[in-house]
C-alpha positions as CSV (number, residue, x, y, z in Angstrom):
1,X,0.0,0.0,0.0
2,X,1.4,3.4,-1.0
3,X,2.1,6.0,1.7
4,X,-0.7,8.5,2.2
5,X,0.4,11.9,0.8
6,X,-1.0,15.2,2.1
7,X,-0.7,18.5,0.1
8,X,-1.4,21.5,2.2
9,X,-2.1,24.7,0.2
10,X,-1.4,27.5,2.7
11,X,-2.7,31.0,2.6
12,X,0.5,31.9,4.5
13,X,3.5,30.1,5.8
14,X,2.6,29.0,9.4
15,X,3.8,31.3,12.2
16,X,2.8,29.7,15.5
17,X,4.6,32.4,17.4
18,X,2.6,35.2,15.7
19,X,-1.0,33.9,15.5
20,X,-3.5,31.4,16.7
21,X,-4.0,30.4,13.0
22,X,-0.3,29.5,12.8
23,X,-0.6,27.4,16.0
24,X,-3.7,25.6,14.7
25,X,-2.0,24.8,11.4
26,X,0.9,23.2,13.2
27,X,-1.5,21.2,15.4
28,X,-3.1,19.8,12.2
29,X,0.2,19.1,10.6
30,X,1.3,17.2,13.7
31,X,-1.8,15.0,13.5
32,X,-0.8,13.9,10.0
33,X,2.8,13.5,10.9
34,X,1.8,11.1,13.7
35,X,-0.2,9.1,11.1
36,X,3.0,8.8,9.0
37,X,1.7,10.9,6.1
38,X,4.1,12.3,3.6
39,X,3.4,16.1,3.8
40,X,4.1,18.9,1.3
41,X,3.3,22.4,2.3
42,X,2.8,24.8,-0.7
43,X,1.9,28.4,-0.6
44,X,1.9,31.4,-3.0
45,X,2.7,33.7,0.0
46,X,6.1,35.3,0.4
47,X,8.2,33.3,2.9
48,X,8.5,34.9,6.3
49,X,11.5,34.8,8.6
50,X,9.1,34.1,11.5
51,X,7.6,31.1,9.8
52,X,8.1,27.6,11.1
53,X,10.9,25.7,9.4
54,X,8.8,22.8,8.2
55,X,11.7,21.0,6.6
56,X,13.1,20.3,10.0
57,X,9.9,18.2,10.5
58,X,10.5,16.3,7.3
59,X,8.0,18.3,5.3
60,X,8.6,19.5,1.8
61,X,8.2,23.2,1.3
62,X,7.0,24.4,-2.2
63,X,6.6,28.0,-3.4
64,X,3.7,28.1,-5.9
65,X,2.1,30.9,-8.0
66,X,-1.5,31.8,-8.6
67,X,-2.8,31.8,-12.2
68,X,0.0,29.6,-13.4
69,X,-0.4,26.3,-15.1
70,X,3.0,25.1,-13.7
71,X,1.0,24.1,-10.7
72,X,-1.1,21.7,-12.9
73,X,2.1,19.9,-13.9
74,X,3.2,19.7,-10.3
75,X,-0.1,18.2,-9.3
76,X,0.0,15.6,-12.0
77,X,3.4,14.5,-10.8
78,X,2.7,14.7,-7.1
79,X,-0.7,13.0,-7.1
80,X,-1.6,13.6,-3.5
81,X,-4.1,11.4,-1.7
82,X,-5.4,14.3,0.4
83,X,-5.4,18.0,-0.1
84,X,-5.9,20.5,2.7
85,X,-6.9,24.1,1.8
86,X,-5.9,26.7,4.4
87,X,-8.9,29.0,4.3
88,X,-11.5,29.3,1.6
89,X,-9.4,31.7,-0.6
90,X,-7.0,28.9,-1.3
91,X,-9.8,26.5,-2.3
92,X,-11.2,29.2,-4.6
93,X,-7.8,29.7,-6.3
94,X,-6.6,26.1,-6.5
95,X,-9.6,23.8,-5.8
96,X,-10.5,23.5,-9.5
97,X,-7.0,22.5,-10.4
98,X,-7.0,19.8,-7.8
99,X,-10.4,18.6,-8.9
100,X,-9.3,18.4,-12.5
101,X,-5.9,16.8,-12.1
102,X,-6.3,14.8,-8.9
103,X,-10.0,13.9,-8.9
104,X,-9.6,11.0,-6.4
105,X,-7.8,13.2,-3.8
106,X,-9.9,13.9,-0.7
107,X,-10.4,17.7,-0.5
108,X,-10.4,19.2,3.0
109,X,-11.0,22.8,3.9
110,X,-9.7,24.3,7.1
111,X,-11.8,27.4,7.6
112,X,-9.7,28.8,10.5
113,X,-12.7,30.9,11.5
114,X,-15.8,31.9,9.4
115,X,-14.5,35.0,7.6
116,X,-17.9,36.1,6.6
117,X,-19.1,36.1,10.3
118,X,-16.1,38.1,11.4
119,X,-16.6,40.6,8.6
120,X,-20.3,40.8,9.3
121,X,-19.7,41.6,13.0
122,X,-17.1,44.2,12.0
123,X,-19.5,45.9,9.7
124,X,-22.2,46.0,12.3
125,X,-19.7,47.6,14.7
126,X,-18.7,50.2,12.1
127,X,-22.3,51.0,11.5
128,X,-22.8,51.3,15.3
129,X,-25.8,49.0,15.1
130,X,-26.7,45.8,16.9
131,X,-25.6,42.7,15.0
132,X,-28.5,41.2,13.0
133,X,-28.7,38.3,10.6
134,X,-28.9,40.6,7.6
135,X,-25.2,41.3,8.0
136,X,-24.4,37.7,7.3
137,X,-25.8,37.6,3.7
138,X,-22.9,39.1,1.8
139,X,-20.7,38.2,-1.2
140,X,-18.0,36.9,1.1
141,X,-20.5,34.6,2.7
142,X,-21.5,33.3,-0.7
143,X,-17.9,32.6,-1.6
144,X,-17.0,31.0,1.7
145,X,-20.1,28.7,1.8
146,X,-19.6,27.8,-1.8
147,X,-16.1,26.7,-0.9
148,X,-17.5,24.6,2.0
149,X,-20.0,22.9,-0.4
150,X,-17.3,22.1,-2.9
151,X,-15.0,20.5,-0.3
152,X,-15.4,16.9,0.8
153,X,-14.9,18.0,4.5
154,X,-14.6,21.4,6.2
155,X,-13.0,21.7,9.6
156,X,-14.9,24.1,11.9
157,X,-13.1,25.4,14.9
158,X,-16.1,26.6,17.0
159,X,-19.4,24.8,17.9
160,X,-21.2,28.1,17.5
161,X,-20.0,28.3,13.9
162,X,-21.1,24.7,13.4
163,X,-24.6,25.7,14.6
164,X,-24.7,28.8,12.3
165,X,-23.8,26.8,9.2
166,X,-26.3,24.0,9.9
167,X,-29.2,26.0,11.2
168,X,-29.0,29.2,9.3
169,X,-27.4,28.1,6.0
170,X,-28.7,24.5,6.0
171,X,-25.3,22.9,5.4
172,X,-25.4,19.1,5.7
173,X,-23.5,17.9,8.8
174,X,-21.8,15.3,6.7
175,X,-19.7,18.1,5.2
176,X,-18.6,19.5,8.5
177,X,-16.3,18.4,11.4
178,X,-15.9,20.2,14.6
179,X,-12.1,20.4,15.2
180,X,-11.1,23.0,17.8
181,X,-7.6,23.6,19.2
182,X,-5.9,20.3,19.9
183,X,-4.1,20.4,23.3
184,X,-2.5,18.0,25.7
185,X,-4.1,17.9,29.2
186,X,-2.6,20.1,31.9
187,X,-0.9,17.9,34.5
188,X,-0.9,18.7,38.2
189,X,2.9,19.2,38.2
190,X,2.7,21.7,35.4
191,X,-0.1,23.6,37.3
192,X,1.9,23.6,40.6
193,X,4.9,25.1,38.8
194,X,3.0,28.1,37.6
195,X,3.7,31.5,39.3
196,X,1.1,32.3,42.0
197,X,-1.1,35.4,42.5
198,X,1.6,37.1,44.6
199,X,4.4,36.4,42.1
200,X,2.6,38.1,39.2
201,X,2.2,41.8,38.4
202,X,0.5,44.0,35.8
203,X,-2.0,43.3,33.0
204,X,-1.2,41.9,29.6
205,X,-2.9,42.1,26.2
206,X,-1.7,40.1,23.2
207,X,-2.6,39.5,19.6
208,X,-1.3,39.8,16.0
209,X,-1.8,43.4,14.9
210,X,-2.4,42.4,11.3
211,X,-5.7,41.0,12.6
212,X,-8.4,43.8,12.6
213,X,-10.1,42.6,15.9
214,X,-6.8,42.9,17.7
215,X,-6.0,46.4,16.6
216,X,-9.5,47.5,17.5
217,X,-9.2,45.8,20.9
218,X,-6.0,47.7,21.6
219,X,-7.6,51.0,20.7
220,X,-10.6,50.2,22.9
221,X,-8.2,49.5,25.8
222,X,-6.2,52.6,25.2
223,X,-9.1,55.1,24.8
224,X,-11.8,53.8,27.0
225,X,-10.8,51.0,29.4
226,X,-7.3,51.5,30.6
227,X,-7.8,55.0,32.0
228,X,-10.5,53.6,34.2
229,X,-8.3,50.8,35.5
230,X,-5.3,53.0,35.9
231,X,-7.4,55.4,38.1
232,X,-8.1,52.5,40.5
233,X,-4.7,50.9,40.2
234,X,-2.1,53.7,39.7
235,X,0.9,51.4,40.0
236,X,-0.4,48.9,37.4
237,X,0.9,48.6,33.9
238,X,-0.6,47.2,30.7
239,X,1.9,45.3,28.6
240,X,0.7,45.1,25.0
241,X,2.3,42.3,23.0
242,X,1.7,41.4,19.3
243,X,3.4,40.5,16.1
244,X,3.7,43.1,13.3
245,X,3.5,46.3,15.2
246,X,3.3,49.3,12.9
247,X,3.8,53.0,13.6
248,X,0.2,53.5,14.4
249,X,0.5,50.8,17.1
250,X,3.8,52.1,18.5
251,X,2.3,55.6,18.8
252,X,0.0,54.3,21.5
253,X,3.0,53.6,23.8
254,X,2.9,55.9,26.8
255,X,5.1,55.0,29.8
256,X,3.5,57.7,32.0
257,X,0.1,56.1,31.5
258,X,1.6,52.6,32.0
259,X,0.4,51.6,28.5
260,X,3.5,49.8,27.1
261,X,3.7,48.5,23.6
262,X,6.1,45.5,23.8
263,X,5.9,44.1,20.2
264,X,6.3,40.4,19.4
265,X,6.5,38.0,22.3
266,X,9.2,35.4,21.9
267,X,7.0,32.9,23.7
268,X,3.4,34.0,24.3
269,X,2.6,31.6,27.2
270,X,5.8,32.6,29.0
271,X,5.0,36.3,28.6
272,X,1.4,35.7,29.9
273,X,2.7,33.7,32.9
274,X,4.2,36.9,34.3
275,X,1.0,38.9,34.3
276,X,-1.8,38.7,36.8
277,X,-4.7,39.3,34.4
278,X,-5.1,39.2,30.6
279,X,-7.3,41.8,29.0
280,X,-9.0,40.8,25.7
281,X,-12.1,43.0,25.2
282,X,-12.9,42.1,21.6
283,X,-15.7,44.0,19.9
284,X,-15.9,41.8,16.9
285,X,-14.4,38.5,15.6
286,X,-15.1,34.9,15.0
287,X,-13.7,31.4,15.6
288,X,-11.7,30.6,18.8
289,X,-9.4,33.2,20.2
290,X,-6.0,31.7,20.9
291,X,-5.0,34.3,23.3
292,X,-7.5,33.0,25.9
293,X,-6.3,29.4,25.3
294,X,-2.7,30.5,25.9
295,X,-3.8,32.4,29.1
296,X,-5.5,29.3,30.5
297,X,-2.4,27.3,29.9
298,X,-0.4,30.0,31.6
299,X,-2.8,30.0,34.6
300,X,-3.7,33.7,33.9
301,X,-7.4,34.6,34.3
302,X,-8.8,36.9,31.6
303,X,-11.4,39.5,31.0
304,X,-13.2,39.4,27.7
305,X,-16.5,40.2,26.0
306,X,-19.3,37.8,24.9
307,X,-17.7,37.7,21.4
308,X,-14.3,37.0,22.8
309,X,-15.5,34.1,24.9
310,X,-17.7,32.5,22.1
311,X,-17.2,28.8,21.6
312,X,-14.5,28.4,24.2
313,X,-16.1,27.4,27.6
314,X,-19.4,25.9,26.6
315,X,-21.4,25.2,29.7
316,X,-18.4,25.7,32.0
317,X,-17.8,29.0,33.8
318,X,-15.4,31.4,32.2
319,X,-11.7,31.6,33.3
320,X,-12.2,35.1,34.7
321,X,-15.0,37.5,33.8
322,X,-17.1,38.4,30.8
323,X,-18.2,42.0,30.4
324,X,-19.2,44.2,27.4
325,X,-19.1,47.9,28.5
326,X,-15.9,49.8,29.3
327,X,-17.1,50.5,32.8
328,X,-17.9,46.9,33.6
329,X,-14.8,45.6,31.9
330,X,-12.7,47.9,34.0
331,X,-14.6,47.1,37.2
332,X,-14.2,43.4,36.8
333,X,-10.5,43.8,35.9
334,X,-9.8,45.7,39.1
335,X,-11.7,43.1,41.2
336,X,-9.9,40.2,39.6
337,X,-6.5,42.0,40.0
338,X,-7.1,42.7,43.7
339,X,-8.8,39.6,45.0
340,X,-6.7,36.4,45.3
341,X,-9.7,34.1,45.9
342,X,-11.6,35.4,42.9
343,X,-8.4,35.1,40.8
344,X,-7.8,31.5,41.9
345,X,-11.3,30.5,40.9
346,X,-10.8,32.0,37.5
347,X,-7.5,30.2,37.1
348,X,-9.1,26.8,38.1
349,X,-11.9,27.4,35.6
350,X,-9.3,27.8,32.9
351,X,-7.6,24.5,33.7
352,X,-11.0,22.8,33.6
353,X,-11.8,24.3,30.2
354,X,-8.5,23.1,28.7
355,X,-8.8,19.6,30.1
356,X,-12.5,19.0,29.3
357,X,-13.0,20.8,26.0
358,X,-9.8,20.7,23.9
359,X,-8.3,17.2,24.3
360,X,-6.2,16.4,21.3
361,X,-6.6,12.6,21.8
362,X,-10.4,12.7,21.5
363,X,-10.6,15.0,18.5
364,X,-7.7,13.4,16.7
365,X,-9.5,10.0,16.9
366,X,-12.8,11.6,15.6
367,X,-10.9,13.3,12.7
368,X,-9.2,10.2,11.4
369,X,-12.4,8.1,11.9
370,X,-14.2,10.6,9.6
371,X,-11.3,10.6,7.0
372,X,-11.3,6.8,6.9
373,X,-15.1,6.8,6.2
374,X,-14.7,9.3,3.4
375,X,-11.7,7.5,1.9
376,X,-13.8,4.3,1.8
377,X,-16.9,5.8,0.2
378,X,-15.8,9.1,-1.4
379,X,-17.9,8.7,-4.6
380,X,-21.1,8.1,-2.7
381,X,-20.3,11.1,-0.4
382,X,-19.9,13.4,-3.4
383,X,-23.1,12.1,-5.0
384,X,-25.1,13.0,-1.9
385,X,-23.6,16.5,-2.1
386,X,-25.0,17.3,-5.5
387,X,-25.1,21.0,-4.9
388,X,-21.4,20.8,-4.3
389,X,-21.0,19.0,-7.6
390,X,-22.9,21.8,-9.4
391,X,-20.8,24.5,-7.7
392,X,-17.6,22.6,-8.6
393,X,-18.7,22.3,-12.2
394,X,-19.5,26.0,-12.7
395,X,-16.6,27.3,-10.6
396,X,-14.2,25.1,-12.4
397,X,-15.3,26.5,-15.7
398,X,-15.4,30.2,-14.7
399,X,-12.3,30.2,-12.5
400,X,-10.4,28.1,-15.0
401,X,-10.9,30.4,-17.9
402,X,-10.4,33.5,-15.9
403,X,-7.1,32.1,-14.6
404,X,-6.0,31.0,-18.1
405,X,-6.8,34.5,-19.3
406,X,-4.8,36.1,-16.5
407,X,-1.9,33.7,-17.2
408,X,-1.9,34.5,-20.9
409,X,-2.1,38.3,-20.1
410,X,0.9,38.0,-17.8
411,X,2.9,36.2,-20.4
412,X,2.2,38.8,-23.1
413,X,3.1,41.7,-20.8
414,X,6.5,40.3,-19.9
């Protein structure tokens, strides 16, 4: 039997030190490595110096181009058994080529988060209106859901997003798999070695500044929340970490106010361990927010909004406090910072969430069980998804000829 071969088509090169998306991609890669897959990671993105060196893991790295038929020749030679698209944009760009040249390959879409949901919430926030369902029905929603329908399986990171797709958009559950962050259980010894309440100082905020919700969160803290906290805790500082700081971010630095822009954290969990409370007041977003997962692993209680906490704790209590107005966020932050017993409860809640809701062993088994079922009966699975076949047919034709036109245009202009 030939070795299973996974081609990952990445939107970017994975940077686990920069974003939750990078960490998740490495978790998925690790699943396939443990199953002895040959893995090729291909991306049209410019390689980043902060990206993981995949070759050290025995993974082939391949730079590819959009609108270039060289990729067709590469596919014909490679003949992967499985193809994983990193976000719907990659499925849009390369899915038709995979379908045409590797029709038997199982096509998997990792959505990361539902982009159309994040954009919808962002638009409602910009409009200064309450979020309503009408904000969901956009062109980006049509594109992302079409990509889900064309794929054999889509990985959904949040149960709330699963519910949205099934209930609101009537996506068949057979096309979806809930696959959250994949973590090892926290052991008692690890917990015992974490710094205690009295060993920690200050507040922390963390998040990649290329991600719009994180930039907005930082402004929210600077302009409306931190002044209220600083008034009650004059000795406290807020250490703001995040990859890809720009001039507009760095201009927020103010030592006198205790609002300190720290830039990229060499190790996010280690940085969070030093703080007493993590602040993550997100006003829009989607998916699971990795900063809170890191905080729970670091034993650091957090303050966030309803949007920030979505999909993480389920029926369990939050690992800190949830609040939605600047005044209430600040009030809860001060109480959590001052009260050791309250802080300890939040910390224990976080440990419980990690150990009960994100167990790698459980979700890995479910994932490969589903893949095995699809591998065995892929033709039948695709026949039952006839809408997906229709979309693949039409998108293949339209995207193919547009891509060929762009390729021809590029050749004549050089």
